[in-house]
C-alpha positions, 0 to 999 in steps of 0.5 A: 060358388054361391054362399048359403046365407044363415043367421049368426046364432048357434043351434041352427042348421048348417049351410051347404055352401059358404065363402069361408069356413073357419075352424076354431073359435079362439081369438084368431078364428073370431078375428078372422070372422070379424074381418071377413064379415066386415067386408060382407063375406059369408063366413061360417065359424065352427068350434068343437067345444059346446061352450066358449072356454072359461079359462083365463089363459093369455092375458096380454093384449098388445099395443097393435092388437088394441089398435085393432080393437079400437078399429072395431069399436071394442076397445072400451069393452075389452079394457073394462075387463082388464086389470089395473096392473103394470107390465113387470114381474114382482119377485117376492116370498109371498104377496103379503111379504111387502118386499121384493124385486122387479123384473121388467116384461117386454111390454111397453108401459102406458107412457111408452105406448102413448108415444107411438099409439092412440091406445095402450096394452091391456092385461085382460083374461083371454076368456073375457076377450073372447066373449067380447069378440064373439058377441061382436061377431054374432052381430054381423049379418054375414057371419054364422057361429056353430058351437059343438061342431067338429071338422072331421074331413077336408079335401080340395079341388079347383073350386075350393074345399069340401069339408065334413062336419060332425055334431058330436051330440047326435053323431050326424055329419054334414057336408059343406063346400067353401071357397077357402078354409082357415085353420084356427083350431089350435096347436093340435090342428085338424085342418093342419093335419088334413092339409098335410103341413108339418110343424118344426121346432122344439116340441116340449120345453117343460110341463106346467099346471095352473089353478084358477080361483077366486079369493079376496087378496089385497097385496100390501105392496104400496103403489106397486101393481105388478102383472105377475108375482113370482113366489119364491117361498120353497113350499109354495113356489110358482106364479100368482097373477090377478086375472082381470079385475076383481077377485079372480086369480091364478097360480101356476107352476112347473111340474116334474113327473114325480110331483103330485098335480094341483088337481090331485091335492085334497081341497084343504091341502090346496087351500093351504098351498094358495094361502102360503103363496098369498101369505094370508093364513085365513085365505078361503079360495073358491076353486074354479078350474085346473089346467095343464099345458106344455110349453113349445116353440114351433112353426108350421113349415108353411102357412098355406096349402091350396085353398087352406090357410093356418092362423094362430096356434095352428101355425105357431106355438110360443112360450109366454116370454114376450106375451106374443102368442095370442097377439101374433095369432090375432094379427095373422087373422086380420092380415089373412082376413082382409086379403081373402076379402079383397080377393073374394070381393074382386078387388084384387087377384088371387096372387095377393093371397101369396103375401099372407105367408111371405109377410106373416111367417117371418113375424111368426118365426121371429116371435117363436125364436124370441119366446124360446130364447134363454132368459139370460137378460130380461127382454125389453119393449124396445125389442118387441114393439117394432115387431108388434107394430110391424111397420105400420103408419106412425101415430100422430094426433090430428089437431082440432080445426082452427077455433074448435075445442079439443075433441073428446075423442081425438083422432089419430093418423091410425084412425084414418085408415079404412077397409080399402086403400087410404091416401094421405096427402100433405099441404097443397094436396087438393089435386089428390081429392079430385075424382079419378086422382088415382085410378085404383080399379074396384078398390075403394079409395079414401083420401085425407088431406093432412095439416102441415104439422102432421104431414111434416111428422109423416115426412110428407112435403107439400104436394106429396102423398102416401098410399096405405093398405088396410093394415096401415102399412105404406105401399107407395109414396109420391112427391107430387100428384103428376107422378101418380100411377095406379098400384098393381097387385105386385105393388101392394107389398109394404114399402121396405122402410116400413118393415120391422128392424131386427 
């Protein structure tokens, strides 16, 4: 199939053909697009909303997700929009009360993250993160983005998929052919419905509502910087959280069927409710928007049907416990993106795509189950971090060359991993750098010789080497150059010792 090349700006005509159609411009859809376009794959991303969402929604960007942002050069842009908070909930009568108790979240602290990663988690609003991703995607020559464009039909044959796209403003439809389609269109996914894939699990774990507002609030809690405040005052019970930096906040609470919704309150009554939660009688909140949502813990019975794939909320729904929802979605999209790109570039046979479900669905199931577990005890980062890092290469800082000053931007072992295969060799590994040292066919191979200390930290003896995929997961290791043999697609699965421990 020959892709029809189009600009990445919205408002232009749709192509007739594209290599990959992505439905849904949330974090998962945009990460899939960024990953694919990074390999030069022609991508069309369509979103039925006319404008990007302005709801802050998910806040946590996990350690591994921030490593992906670092990979794309987006870490600073994301962190510039993040709030200066610590990962715990502060239980208090109101923000101004000044007393309370702490409940840890299942998120590593900055110190804990520094031991295992070149970066650290961020507490940034989802809409701000989406704007960073979208701006980056629109700079990529082989990516096109169309807002206000809805998928209404999908069928498959041996050559791929035929989609019907609708412009709701004009009522006009457009047929489009794609080799693959990715459903990143949320919990009520049209792609999932068209593929005939069911969801399994708990559909309704409670109804919640939230109001997003701006107000000047400076909680008097000393050196504390909690990510979330649990307000216990009976006439203002709920959760208050700063949404990024600045004066944007959100108040959320559970809602019973007989309870008046936040959006139903008179402006003065709502202002008094928020003032009670903040403990500031003179609070003058500027209301931005309301939202309501139902918690669920569900998993798609499969992640693929033919040439169609599911990522993100289309594949799994999670409660906020553990902050895994958006991060699992982004990591799904990256995994599927590089595998589709390898197949479309001719670097690997189509069998590689079978590994998307076999590798990512167990992570989705674990995180869905974890999110639904009753909070009898606070979860810890020791439980969640291995599943977030998902068996990727251990992080170690590389030393500066002898006699050179320490670099302003230090390099991690994680930073060495590229878009093809990456081989890390220990001392006495010069034979690995020679042309043809490891015949990998069309797949690009980058070879890095490590210093003795880093090699030893990775368990590489002199002359040994390890081979890594783009997701930093080890697939082979050799004790000596003479043992090297080229990997086949069946050997691209990660080594058993790299899998997360339960």
